[in-house]
N, C-alpha and C positions, 0 to 999 in steps of 0.2 A: 143451277136452278133446279129445285125438286118439287114434285107435286105428289102428295099422298092423299088417299081418299078412304074415309070410313064414316058412314052416315052423313054423306055430303062431301064436299071437296075442300081441302085445305092446301094452299100453296105456300111453300116455304122458299123465300128468296135467299140463297146462300152467298157467301163471299166470292165464290168463283163461278162465273158464268162462262162456260167454255164449250166449244163444239167437239172437243176431244172426247171420244167415247171412253177412253181409259179413265178420264177424270170422273165421268159419271159412274162408271162401274166401280171406281175406287170409293166413291161415296156410298154406294150400295153395300160394298164389302164392309166398310166401317160401320154402317147401320146394322148389318147382320151381326158383326162382332159384338157390338154393344147390346143388341137384343139377346144374344146367346149368354152374355154375362148376366143380364137381368133375369133371364129364365133360370139360370143356375142358382141365383141368389133368391129365387122366388119373389122377385120384385117386378116382373113383367105385368104391365097393366092391361086392362081391357078384357073382353070376353073372347077375343079371337086368338088363335094359336100364333106362334111366332111366324110360321110360314105364311099364314093368312095375312098377317100384318105386313110382312115383307112384300107380298104380292100387290099391296096397295101403294108401294113406293116406286116411282118411276122418275127417270131423268128427262129433262127437256131443255133445249137451247133456244127455243123461240118463245119470247115473252108472251105474245098474244095467245099462243097455243097453250102455254102453261097456265094462264089465267082463265081460260075458258071454263065457265061454270063454277069458278071458285066462290065460296061463301066467306072464306077468311084467309087473309094473307099475313104471314109473319115475316117481316123483313129482318134479315140477320147479317147485313153487310157491315164492314168495319166502321168504327166510330169516327166517321168523317162527314161533316155536314154537307159539303159540296157533293160528295158521292150519294148521300141519302136524298138530297134535293133532286139530283138527276134521276134516281130510281123512282121516287114518288111521282115526279112529273110524267114519267113513262107509264107507271102503273095507272095513273089518272086517266090515261087515254083509253085503256082497255077494260077496266072494271065496269060492272053495272052499278045501278043505284043502290043495291042492297049489299054489295061486297064490303066487308070490313077490312080496312087497311091498317095494320098494326106495325109498330116498330119495336125492336128489342133494345133500343138505345138505353144506356144506363145513366145518362146525364143530359143529353140534348133535349131542349124543351119542345113540346108539341107545336108551340107557336112558331119556333124557328124552322120547323120541318114541314108543317102542313098548311100554313097560311097561304091563301090564294089558290089552293087546289079546288077543282070543281066538286070533288067528293069529300070535302073537308069534314062534313057532318058524319062521315063514316070512318074518320081517322082517329087513332088512339095509340098511345104508347102502352105496350104490354111487356114490361121489363122483367125478364126471368132472372133467376139467381143461379150462378154456376157452382156445381153441376145441377141443372134443372130437374133431373129425374129423381135426385135424392134430396134436394132443397126445393120444395114445391112453391115457395112464395113467388107471386107475380104481382108487380105494382102496375095498376091501371091508372093512366094519367090522361085525362081528356084535353083536347084543344078547347078553347072557349066556345067554338062553334060545333063541337061534337054533340050529336044528339044523345039524349039519355038512353034511348033504345040501343044505341051502339055500345054504350058502357055496359048495359044489362046483358046484351047478347054475348059480349066478350066475357063478362063475368061468368055467365052460365056455362059457356063453352070451357073455360078454364076449370071450373068445378067438375064438369063432366069428364074431363080427361085426367082428373086426379090432382090438379094443382091447387094451391091455396091463394086465391086472388084477394087483393085489397084495393079499395077504391080511394084514390086521392080526390078531394073535392075541388082542388085547383092546382095549377102548376107551381112548383117550387124547385129552385135550382138544386140539382142532385137528388130530387125526389125525397124519399124517406129513408130507405135502407142505407144509401150512401151517405146521407147526412149523419146518421147514427154511427156508421162505420168510420167515417172521417173524424168524427169527434173522438172516438176511441184511439184511432191511429195517432191523431194529433197529441193527445195526452200521453200515450205510450212513448212517442218521440221525446216529449219534454222530460219525462221521467228518466229516460236514458241519458239525455243531454245534460241533465242536472246531477248525474251521478247517483241517482237514488237506487237504481236497480239495473241488472244486466238485460240485454235484449231477450235472451232465452227465458229468464225468469218473468219478464213481463208477459210472455206468451203463456207461461204456466199459471199466472194469476187468472188469465182468461179461461184456459182449457181445463184447469183443475179447480177453478173457483166460479167466477161469474158465468162462464160458459155452461157449467153444469146446471145452473138455475135456468139460464135463458134458453136452454134447449127445449124447455117445456112451458116456461112462463116468461112473459115480457117484463120489462123493467117496472112498469106501472103496477101490474098485478103482484110482482115480487115484493114491491114496497107495501102494497095493500095487505099482504099476508104477513109481513114482518112487523105489523102493528095491529091494532084493532080497526083496520080499514085504512084507506089512503089518507083521509082527512086526519086521522090519528097519527099517521106516519109524518105528515107535514108538521103537525103540532109538536111532535116529539123530536124530529131531526131537522126541521127546516132551518133553524139558525146555524147548525153545524154545516149543513149543505151549503148555505150561502157563504159561510166563512171559508170553506175549502175552495169553492168555485172562484172566490175573489183572488185566490193565489195562482190561478191558472195564467200562464204566460201568453204572449202573442202567438199568432199562427206561425208555425215553423216554415222555413223556406224549402224544406225537404230536399236538401242537397248538401254537399260539402262533407266535413269530417264525420258528422253523426250518421249520415247516410252510409258512408264507407264502413263505419264501426258496426252498424246494424247488419249491413250486407255480409261482412266477414263473419259475424257471429252466427249467421243463419246457414252458412255453408259448412258442411262437415270437413271438407278440404277443398283445395282449389282445383283439383283434378276431377274429371268426369262430372261436370256441372249438369249436363243434360241428363245423365243417369240419375243424379240426385233429385232433379226436379221430377223426373218420371216416376221414381220410387215414392217420392213425397206425395205426388198427386194420386198414385194408386192407393197409398195408405189412407189419404184423405177420403177417397171415394169408398174404400172398403168400410171405414169407420162410419161414414154417412149412410151407407147402405144398411148397416146394422142398426144405426140410430133410427133411420126411417122405418124399418121393420118394427122396432120397439115402440115407436110412437103410434104406428098403425095398430099394434096389439093393445096399447094402453087405451086408445080411443074406443076399442071394442068393449072394454070392461066398464 
């Protein structure tokens, strides 16, 4: 459990709550390592130096103590509903009436997690995207009883710390990012399954094609610019879109032979899988770091 403070208090509930001093120090060491990397890449946010920011991070093993004076709580425990319900019921005992309780869940609905809490009006999903420092989107999803003020305060806080929040007007299974992501993964699976293209080439279609556009423009604006406006795009391509969509198959089971085929295609070899994942994630983060810097510069122009 970690508590950091800058212009108020933010508590972050992490997956591991332990009395082991080594665990807490390990967390601080990891935070320092990441901040050093951000400083080297000139991506460290805020007006404070790295050392000043590190001074605002402290470890705590007592929940009541960790929540004292907190204005905003970001829950980051594993995607397990029973665990989250336990955590939120405990948080509900110690927070005051103005503390925002947010969850990092990527799919669990606010209704399933927050219903019945005394402070439900202050509860909200604030779903970040991994890795959140380079991919700034945060999906804000309110419970039906969440106050508008809670949504606005969370939105403003996310903007203040450099994220790009979006407000969902109601709950939807999978929220928005994962619904779009799952649609792409589902069709990618079907294309491999039907022998249309290899797994590696599917990824190239995205990274060297659609992804190049979508790094700066969303699908609706892309369509808007590919014609004389979005209405023109629909008039020009609507029939073709409907024809192609009608050929989409059923939702895949995501197991069996095709899962094995895709998995094998994505490993360079069967040895050193941990090293491959580490190298791949480092490459991803480096690319996203450069892209984030470019987007930042483009916005200045």
